[in-house]
C-alpha positions as CSV (number, residue, x, y, z in Angstrom):
1,M,9.8,6.6,3.2
2,Q,7.2,6.5,0.5
3,E,3.7,7.9,0.7
4,V,0.7,5.5,0.5
5,S,-2.9,6.5,0.4
6,C,-5.6,4.2,1.9
7,A,-7.9,3.0,-0.9
8,S,-10.9,3.1,1.4
9,C,-10.7,6.5,3.1
10,G,-7.9,8.3,1.3
11,N,-5.8,8.8,4.5
12,R,-2.1,9.2,3.6
13,V,0.8,7.7,5.5
14,L,4.5,7.3,5.0
15,V,5.7,3.7,4.6
16,E,9.1,2.0,4.6
17,K,9.7,-1.7,4.4
18,Y,13.0,-3.2,5.5
19,S,11.9,-6.7,4.5
20,P,8.8,-8.5,3.3
21,V,7.6,-9.0,6.9
22,H,8.7,-5.6,8.4
23,T,6.7,-2.5,7.7
24,S,7.2,0.9,9.3
25,V,4.3,3.3,9.1
26,Q,4.4,7.0,9.9
27,W,1.0,8.7,10.2
28,L,0.9,12.2,8.7
29,D,-2.2,13.3,10.7
30,D,-3.9,12.2,13.9
31,A,-5.1,8.6,13.3
32,E,-8.3,9.0,15.3
33,R,-9.3,12.0,13.2
34,V,-8.4,10.8,9.7
35,C,-9.0,7.0,9.8
36,P,-12.7,5.8,10.1
37,E,-11.5,2.5,11.7
38,F,-9.4,4.3,14.4
39,A,-12.2,6.9,14.9
40,A,-14.8,4.2,15.5
41,R,-12.6,2.4,18.0
42,A,-11.7,5.6,19.7
43,A,-15.4,6.4,20.0
44,Q,-15.8,3.1,21.9
45,G,-13.1,4.3,24.4
46,E,-10.1,2.6,22.9
47,H,-7.0,4.8,22.7
48,S,-5.2,4.8,19.3
49,K,-1.9,3.8,20.8
50,W,-3.4,0.3,21.5
51,I,-4.8,-0.2,18.0
52,P,-2.2,-2.1,16.0
53,T,-3.4,-1.2,12.5
54,C,-6.3,-0.5,10.2
55,P,-7.0,-3.6,8.0
56,K,-8.0,-1.4,5.1
57,L,-4.8,0.7,5.3
58,R,-2.7,-2.5,5.7
59,A,-4.4,-3.9,2.5
60,S,-3.6,-0.6,0.7
61,I,0.1,-0.8,1.8
62,E,0.3,-4.5,0.6
63,A,-1.3,-3.6,-2.7
64,A,1.3,-0.8,-3.2
65,V,4.0,-3.3,-2.5
66,E,2.6,-5.7,-5.0
67,R,2.4,-2.9,-7.6
68,G,6.1,-2.1,-6.9
69,E,5.3,1.3,-5.5
70,V,6.9,0.5,-2.2
71,A,10.2,-1.4,-2.1
72,T,10.7,-4.2,0.3
73,D,14.5,-3.7,0.8
74,S,14.8,-0.2,2.1
75,P,18.1,0.3,3.9
76,R,17.8,1.7,7.4
77,S,18.6,5.4,7.4
78,Y,19.7,5.5,11.0
79,P,22.1,3.5,13.2
80,V,20.7,0.5,15.0
81,P,21.9,0.1,18.6
82,G,24.0,-3.0,19.1
83,V,24.7,-3.6,15.4
84,L,28.2,-3.1,14.1
85,G,28.3,-1.5,10.7
């Protein structure tokens, strides 16, 4: 996984892309505490587990991909159930 920082708020996450359409994001801190988008929605009573993404973070990840900082062909580092290998 590669670290990416949000260009808007500076929040850092770990990112891995298995293909151009699949992105895996691992938050390094509590999303409701470090992301203004998540914090605002949580303040309105929405739990972070139901928030699919922060648009500004998503844009930052896509920009990192375009700059070549995040590869889009990362191999899976763990076995996938039901797949022979």
